[in-house]
C-alpha positions in Angstrom: -200.9 14.4 99.6 -198.0 12.0 100.0 -195.8 14.7 101.4 -198.5 15.9 103.8 -198.6 12.5 105.5 -194.8 12.6 106.1 -194.1 16.2 107.0 -195.2 18.7 109.6 -197.0 22.0 108.9 -193.7 23.9 109.5 -191.8 21.8 106.9 -194.6 22.3 104.3 -194.4 26.1 104.9 -190.6 26.0 104.5 -190.9 24.1 101.2 -193.6 26.5 100.0 -191.4 29.5 100.9 -188.4 27.9 99.1 -190.1 26.9 95.9 -193.0 29.3 95.8 -193.5 32.8 94.5 -196.4 35.1 93.7 -197.3 32.8 90.7 -197.3 29.6 92.6 -195.0 26.7 93.5 -192.3 25.6 91.1 -192.8 21.9 91.4 -190.4 21.1 88.5 -187.5 22.5 90.5 -188.7 20.6 93.6 -188.7 17.3 91.8 -185.3 18.0 90.3 -183.9 18.6 93.7 -185.7 15.6 95.2 -184.5 13.2 92.5 -181.5 14.8 90.7 -180.5 13.5 87.3 -176.9 13.9 86.1 -176.9 16.1 83.0 -174.3 15.5 80.3 -172.1 18.5 79.5 -172.7 20.4 76.3 -170.3 19.1 73.6 -171.3 21.4 70.8 -168.9 24.2 71.7 -166.0 21.8 72.2 -166.6 20.0 68.9 -166.9 23.2 67.0 -163.7 24.5 68.4 -161.9 21.3 67.4 -163.3 21.5 63.9 -162.2 25.1 63.5 -158.7 24.4 64.7 -158.3 21.8 61.9 -159.4 24.2 59.1 -156.8 26.2 57.3 -158.5 29.3 55.9 -157.2 30.6 52.6 -157.8 33.8 50.6 -161.3 34.0 49.1 -161.5 32.5 45.7 -158.5 30.1 46.1 -160.2 27.3 48.1 -159.0 24.7 45.7 -155.5 26.3 45.0 -152.9 24.4 47.0 -149.2 25.3 47.4 -147.7 22.4 45.5 -144.9 22.2 43.1 -146.0 23.5 39.6 -144.6 25.0 36.4 -141.6 27.3 36.8 -142.0 29.6 33.7 -144.9 31.5 32.1 -144.5 29.5 28.9 -144.9 26.2 30.7 -148.0 27.5 32.6 -149.5 28.6 29.3 -148.8 25.3 27.7 -150.5 23.5 30.7 -153.6 25.7 30.3 -153.7 25.3 26.5 -153.6 21.5 26.8 -156.5 21.6 29.4 -158.5 24.0 27.2 -157.8 21.9 24.1 -159.0 18.7 25.8 -162.1 20.1 27.5 -163.0 22.9 25.1 -163.3 25.5 27.8 -164.2 29.1 26.9 -162.2 31.1 29.4 -163.6 34.5 28.3 -167.0 33.6 29.7 -165.5 33.3 33.2 -163.7 36.7 33.1 -166.5 38.8 31.6 -168.7 38.7 34.7 -166.0 40.6 36.6 -165.5 43.3 33.9 -168.7 45.3 34.0 -167.2 48.2 31.9 -165.7 45.8 29.3 -162.3 47.5 29.7 -160.4 44.3 29.2 -159.0 44.6 32.8 -160.0 42.9 36.0 -158.6 42.9 39.5 -156.0 40.3 40.4 -158.3 38.8 43.0 -161.0 38.4 40.4 -158.5 37.0 37.9 -157.6 34.3 40.5 -161.3 33.6 41.2 -162.0 33.2 37.5 -159.1 30.8 36.9 -160.3 28.8 39.9 -163.8 28.5 38.5 -162.4 27.3 35.2 -161.1 24.2 36.9 -157.6 24.5 35.4 -156.0 23.0 38.6 -153.3 25.8 38.8 -151.1 26.4 41.8 -150.8 29.7 43.6 -147.3 30.1 42.1 -148.5 29.5 38.6 -151.2 32.1 39.0 -148.7 34.6 40.3 -146.6 34.0 37.2 -149.6 34.8 35.0 -150.5 37.8 37.0 -147.0 39.3 36.6 -147.0 38.6 32.9 -150.3 40.2 32.1 -150.2 42.9 34.8 -151.7 46.3 33.8 -149.2 49.0 33.0 -151.7 51.9 33.5 -150.8 54.2 36.4 -153.1 53.5 39.3 -154.3 50.2 37.8 -151.2 48.1 38.7 -153.5 45.7 40.7 -155.4 44.8 37.5 -154.8 42.1 34.9 -155.2 42.3 31.1 -157.4 39.2 30.8 -158.1 39.9 27.1 -154.4 39.4 26.2 -154.3 36.3 28.3 -157.4 34.9 26.6 -156.1 35.8 23.1 -153.0 33.7 23.8 -155.0 30.7 24.9 -157.5 31.0 22.1 -154.6 30.9 19.6 -154.7 27.1 19.8 -158.0 27.2 17.9 -157.5 30.1 15.5 -155.4 33.2 14.7 -156.9 36.5 15.8 -157.7 38.7 12.8 -157.5 35.8 10.3 -160.2 37.4 8.2 -157.8 40.1 7.3 -155.2 37.6 6.1 -157.1 34.8 4.4 -153.9 33.4 2.8 -152.1 33.0 6.1 -150.9 29.5 7.0 -152.4 28.3 10.3 -150.5 25.6 12.2 -152.7 23.3 14.2 -151.8 23.2 17.9 -150.7 19.7 19.0 -150.8 18.5 22.6 -147.6 17.1 23.9 -148.2 13.5 25.1 -148.1 13.4 28.9 -145.6 10.6 29.1 -143.0 12.7 27.1 -143.0 15.2 30.0 -141.6 12.5 32.4 -137.9 12.9 33.1 -135.7 10.3 34.7 -132.6 10.7 36.7 -129.2 9.8 35.1 -128.9 6.4 36.8 -132.5 5.5 36.1 -132.2 6.7 32.4 -129.3 4.2 31.9 -131.4 1.4 33.3 -134.3 2.4 31.0 -132.1 2.5 27.9 -130.6 -0.9 28.7 -133.9 -2.6 29.3 -135.6 -1.1 26.2 -132.8 -2.5 24.0 -133.1 -5.8 25.7 -136.9 -5.9 25.2 -136.6 -4.8 21.5 -134.1 -7.6 20.9 -136.5 -10.1 22.4 -139.4 -8.8 20.2 -137.3 -8.8 17.1 -136.1 -12.4 17.5 -139.5 -13.7 18.5 -141.4 -11.6 15.8 -144.2 -11.0 18.2 -146.8 -8.3 18.6 -147.0 -6.6 22.0 -150.4 -4.8 21.8 -152.6 -7.9 22.2 -150.8 -8.8 25.4 -152.0 -5.6 27.0 -155.4 -5.1 25.3 -156.9 -7.9 27.4 -156.5 -5.7 30.4 -157.5 -2.5 28.8 -161.3 -2.7 29.2 -161.8 1.0 28.5 -159.6 1.1 25.4 -157.8 4.2 26.5 -154.3 2.8 26.0 -153.4 2.4 29.6 -153.2 -0.4 32.2 -152.4 -0.5 35.9 -148.9 -1.1 37.1 -149.8 -4.5 38.4 -151.3 -5.5 35.0 -148.1 -4.2 33.2 -145.9 -6.3 35.5 -148.1 -9.3 35.1 -147.7 -9.2 31.3 -143.9 -8.9 31.5 -143.7 -11.6 34.1 -145.7 -14.0 31.9 -143.2 -13.3 29.1 -140.4 -13.8 31.6 -138.8 -10.5 30.3 -138.1 -8.6 33.5 -137.7 -9.7 37.1 -135.6 -6.8 38.5 -137.5 -4.2 40.5 -135.3 -1.3 39.3 -136.1 -2.1 35.7 -139.8 -2.2 36.5 -139.5 1.1 38.2 -137.6 2.8 35.3 -140.3 1.8 32.8 -143.2 2.8 35.1 -141.6 6.2 35.7 -141.1 6.8 32.0 -144.6 5.8 30.8 -146.7 6.9 33.7 -149.8 9.1 32.9 -152.6 10.4 35.1 -156.0 8.9 34.5 -158.9 9.2 36.9 -156.8 10.6 39.6 -154.3 7.8 39.7 -151.0 7.0 37.9 -151.3 4.3 35.2 -149.0 2.8 32.6 -149.3 4.0 28.9 -148.7 0.7 27.2 -149.4 2.2 23.7 -146.4 4.5 23.9 -144.3 1.7 25.4 -145.2 -0.7 22.5 -144.6 2.1 19.9 -141.2 2.8 21.3 -140.3 -0.9 21.3 -141.4 -1.2 17.7 -139.5 1.9 16.7 -136.3 0.4 18.2 -136.9 -2.9 16.4 -137.4 -1.1 13.1 -134.3 1.0 13.6 -132.2 -2.0 14.4 -133.6 -3.9 11.4 -132.7 -1.1 9.0 
């Protein structure tokens, strides 16, 4: 009605011809052309392309396997797995059996990788390759398979000896986990600094006849034998033992352990070593 008062009959027919068809007049399009509204461009496709460009796809089953520096020999890889299994009491066989439907003792290398990944052993790609080469099938036509039973028997040897029921008098040696701090290695210059500062601290403890453990236990709320680096430095600064940054660094590198995803200081091992030096010097 408003348009009819401001337009001629010819104009109305032209509009009807432009926006009309056999079904009627498309008034939505008429209003859009009459009062156009700027539409924002679609961003979904652009955002999706940016997300995909930042994703580095890996082989299936190795999503959490990163190419970082790991163990160099099969023995070191096995020791790493044994320590993890010993601490967490993992039954590795349960993860492999699902891929061996015929119970042949062999599975494909890709399934072997997937099973290790599901175990949560935190192995690198290179470490898994070392294991795959060590336990690779020797059967013709099955070179791409892994003898997981042999691998599992080696890991399970930390708990018991296979076939022990046939040798009841055999002597079984309990597997002992190597403390993590003993795996730390220092460079030659840093080792000299470490040896020097340990002798200096041992001399201080021997002359003062003091106990080190209570000094750190106040900071060890979880009673796991570790404190943070800042707490360790605070104790030594209170005692006025060390002020040199290089000496702090040497001790921290020697006694660092991994707890809760971060490096902390193993003060129990530090105190034990100091007391051992004091005892040796006293004798």
